[in-house]
N, C-alpha and C positions, 0 to 999 in steps of 0.2 A: 470466240469473243468478237463482239461487234467492233467495227472500226469507228474511231471518232473522226469525223470528216473535218479537215481544216479548210472549210468551204471558202474562207476568205482568200485562200490561195488556189484552190482546186475546183471551184464551182463550175467553171467552164469545161474542165476536163470531165467532171462527173456528168454534166449535161451531154457532152459528146459521147460518153460511154452509154448512157441511156439511149441516145439517138442511134448509135451503132447497133444496139440490141434490137431496136425497132426495125432498122433497115434490113437486118438479117432475117426477120420474120415477114418482110413485106410480101404482099401478094397483089399483083397488078390488077387482076380480074376483080378481086374483092374490093380493092381500092376504088376502082371505077364505080362499082355498085354502091359503095358507101358514099361516095361523092355525089352520085345522082340522088340518093335518098335524102341527103342534106342540101338539096337544091343547088348543088355545085358551088356552095359558098366556101368550102374548105377542101384542101388536099388531104389525102389519107395514105397511110402505108398499107392498109388492108388487113389490119390485125384485129382479130375478134376480141370481144371483151374478156373472155377467159384467159387468153394468152397475154393480153395487156395487163390484167390484174396480177398475173403471175410475175411479170417483170417488176411491177410495183412492189409486190409482196417480197420477192427476193431481195430487192434493193433495201427495203425496210429491215429485213433480217440481217443484212450484211453491214449496215451502217447505223450508227447511233444518231438518230435525228433529234434535233432540238428545235422548238419553235422560236426562232430568233432571226436576226437580219440575214444570216447566212442561208437559212432555208428559204426565206423570201427571195433572196437573190437567185437561187436555183429555180424557184417557181417563175421568176421573171424570164429566165432563159427559156424555160419550157413554154411559157405563154407566148413568147415572141416567135416560136417555131411555126413554120407554115403547115405542119401536119397536125391534124386534129387530135390524134392519139396522144400527142405530147401535152395538150391541155388536159386531157383526161388523166394522164399520169400526175400532173400537178395537183389536181383535185384529190387523186388517190393518196398522195403524200401528205396533204393538209388535213384530210378528213379525220385521222386518228387524234388530231390536236383540237378538235372542235370544242371540247369542254375546257380547254386551257386558253382559248382565245379570249381577248379582251377588246375593249373599245379601240385600243391602239392598232388593232389589226383590221379594223373596218375600212380605212381608206384603201388598203390593198385589195380587200375583197370587193369593194365597190368598183375599183378600177377593172377587176376581172369581170365583173358583171357587164360593164359597158364596153369592154374590149373583146373583139371577136365574138360578139354576142349571138347566141342562139339558144333555144330551149335546153339543149343538152348540157351546156355548161352552167347556165343560169340556174337550172333546177338542181344542180349539184352544189351550188354555192349559197343561194338565198335561204333555203330551209335548214340545211345541216350546219352551215358555218356561221353566216350572219345570224340566223335564227337562234343558234346556241348562245351567242353573246346577248341577244335581246331577251332571252328567257330570264336572265338574272340582273339585267340592267335596263329597267323600263324607261329611265330618263333618256339614255342614249338611244334606246329603241324608238321612242317617240320622235326624237330629233331626226333620226334617219328616215323613218317610215313616212312621216309627214312631208319631208323634203322629196322623197321618192314619189309620193302621191302627186306632188305638184310638178314633177319633171315631165318634159315632153318625150323623154326616152321611154319607149314601151317596155324595155327590159327592167328598168327601175320601177315602172308602174307594176309590172308583174311581180317583181321582188317584194314590193310593199304588200301585195296580196297574199303571196305564198310563204312569206318568211316565218309564219307561225304554224306551218303544217305539222311540225313535230311537237307542238306544245300541248296537244291533246285537250284535256278538260281545263287546262290552265290558259287556253287561248283567250286573249282579250277580245271578246266578242264585239265590243263597241268599236275598237280600233279596226278590226277586220271589216266590220260593216262600213266604216268610213272609207277604208281603202277601196272597197268595191264600189261604193256609191260615188266616189270621186271620179270614176270613169264608167258610170253605169250605162252610158250609151256608146261606149267605144266600139269602133268598127274593126279594131285589131283582133285577129283571131287568138293570138297568144295571151292577150289581156282577158278576153272573154272566157277562154279555156281555163286560165288561172283562177278566175272568179268561181267558176263552177267546181274546180278541183278543191279550192279552199273551203267552199260551202259544203261539199260532199264530205270532206274530211271532218269538219266540225259537226256534221249531222250524226256522226257516230256517238257523240256525247250529248248533243242537244238537238234532236231532230225537230222538235216543235219550233224552236227559235228559227231554224233554217226554213222550215215550211212557211212560217208566218212572214219571214223576211222576203221570200220569193213572191208570196201572194201580195205583199204590200208594195212591191216594186215591179209592176208589169213592164216597165221600160227596159228591164234587163233582157239581154239577147236570148233567143231560144236555146242557143248552145249553153249559155250559163245556167239557165233554169233546168234544162235536161240533165246536165252534169250534177247540179246541186241536189236534185231529187232522186237520183239514180238508186241510192241505197235506202231510201225511206219507204 
């Protein structure tokens, strides 16, 4: 039987338990390599993805998680940790609740996007979590996406572009086009890469629209255009 976590009393203890499990699997050589790969922005335990996911999977088997303030409190502890694996575990724990999230969860998700930001966490949050909310709530989607477009934060800009990656044929093409064109001459690699990624994904459903869009906007970066047309 799964345990029901009295997180209001034990969140910190649960976080410490997860931390201890990571410490027991730490590998200094791998940690240094992972830190170098991530441009020395974050510390690592040196845990590979398979082992980390096993920690998350076992945790979800042992505890009855509910998408509530208690889970978000645990996520806050994990997000504040200096080791990058802890942020990955936070996303692991939230992802199964993607279809249950509502607009009330967006402030926390946005904070995760702009805190300890890099492609690895942003790409786990914007399409699967925020994007799941946006799929069924276009009013709140537009409110957030247009604000993200106008932000000077490159990770919010990228999120505005990639948040529909999982929407498939239901992608709002006009909104995606606006998100891309709002930073059509950006010099930021991760914005340009996100543009190409989103266009390539949509090209699976409407290759003609993507090709015409690229041809009509020669100001887009070479990286964006190359990525956009890769599968056409």
